[in-house]
Structures are given as structure tokens and as C-alpha cells.
N, C-alpha and C positions, 0 to 999 in steps of 0.2 A: 504494500500500500504506500503510495507516494504522497507526501505531505505537500500541499500547495505552498508556493514561495511566500504568499502574503501571510499565511499562518506561521511559516518559519520566521519571518521578520517580527511578527508579534511575539513569538516565543523567545527570540533573541533579545528583544527589548525587555520582556518580563524578567528573564534570567539575569540580564545585566543590571536592571534596577534592583532586583532582590539582593543580589550579591553586594552591591555598593551600599544599599540601605542597611543591611545587617552589619556590614563592616563599620559604617559611620555611626550607627546606633551604639554598637559595642564600644567603639573608641570614645564617643562622647560620654557615654555612661561611665566609663572607667576613668577618664582623665578630666572631666569637667563636673561642675556642680549643677548642671542643667537637669531639672526633673519636671515631672508633670507633663503638660502639653508641649512645653518647649523642646523637650528631647526628640519626640518624633517629628515635630515641625522643622527643626534645624536639620535633622537627618534627611528629611524629604527634599529640602531645598538643596542641600549639599549633593545628594544623589542625583537630582535633576541636572546639576551642573557637571558632575563627574562621569555619569554613566554614558556609554556609547549609544548613539541613536541609529536605528536600522530602518530603512525605507524600501518598500517594494515598488518596482516600476515595470510597467509593460512597455515593451518596445517592439519594433518590427522583427528583431532578431530573437525575441523570446523574453521571458520574464527574468528580471535580475533583482538582486538585493544589494543595496548600497549602505555603507556605514560611514558615519561621521563621528569623530571623537575629538575631545579637547586636546589630547596628547598626540594626535596624528595629524599631520598637515594635509589638508585637502579631503576629498571624498574617495573612499576606496570601494571597489566592487568585491562582494563576498561571493564565493563560489558555492 
């Protein structure tokens, strides 16, 4: 069973967000005094900036997935 590329892009976005959210939540919880609503709010904002973004695009040559990330220059094609 083949997964459509638009679903793959969504899964990649979800996994990237979850990874960076858990990492930032743990680091903020451990090294700061932020508690209550501030902790998940700060983690969500930091994750939105740090996580890679994946986008599905339909072209004449077929479907492709592109990635943009803060730490990589430009937009890269994901195979």
C-alpha cells in the first residue's frame, strides 16, 4: 500500500513538530522556572520556529515534497 505524498508531508510535519516540542518542553522545564500555561506556550512558539516545514506540490513531472528549515539554506526536495 502506497502512502500519498500529501499524507507523507503531513506526517513529516507532525513528527518534526512533536520531536522539537518534546525537546523544548523538557529543556524549558528543566532549566527555567516557567510553569503553568507559559511552559507549553513558549515550547509551541519555539517549535514553530525551529521545526522543518514540509510542503506537497503537484507538478507536470509528478508529485514532490519540499522542505524548508531554518538551518538549511534554500528549499530542498525530499525524495
